[in-house]
N, C-alpha and C positions, 0 to 999 in steps of 0.2 A: 213430921212435925213442920209447921209452916214458920219460917223465920223472917220473911220479908214480903211486903206487898209492893208490886211495881205496876205503874200505870204508864202506858206509852200511847201518845197520839201523834199521828202524822197527818199533815195537811198538804195535799199537792195543789199548788196554785195553777200550774200548767206542766208542760214536759220538761221544763228547766228548773223551776224553783220548788223546793220542798221545805216545810217547817216542821221540826220535830219537837215535841214537849214530853219530857219524862220526869217522873216522880218516883222515888224509892223510899219506903217507910219500913223501919226495922221493927219487928215483933219480938225479937229475942231479948236477952238480958242486956244487950248493948243499946237498948232504946234510950236509956238515960244519958248515954254519951253522944248519941247522934239523933238529931231531930228530923232526920230524913234528908234527902238531896233532891234538888230540882235542877233540871237541865233544859236549856233551850238551844236548838241549833238550826242553822239555815244552810241548806245544801243547794248547790248549783251543779247542774249536770251539763257538761260541755261535750257535745257530740262532733265528731269529725265528718267531713264530707266524704273522706276515703274510707273504704271497707277494710278494717284491720282484722278480719276473722282469722282464726288460727287454722292451719292446715291439719294439725294433729292435736288431739286432746292432751298429749304429753307436754306441750309448750303453752305457757300462760302468758 
């Protein structure tokens, strides 16, 4: 049974900036208590000039 509809959109302006738009809409009996939720987020990716690759997959 389907309880929620989710829409996710991502827009990449370039390698550094990303804009996310998300909307959740309830289809269950909780629909009367929640009109859905809407989220906007702006992400910034900061890259280092040095290589920090791990030597072993055990270490994160």
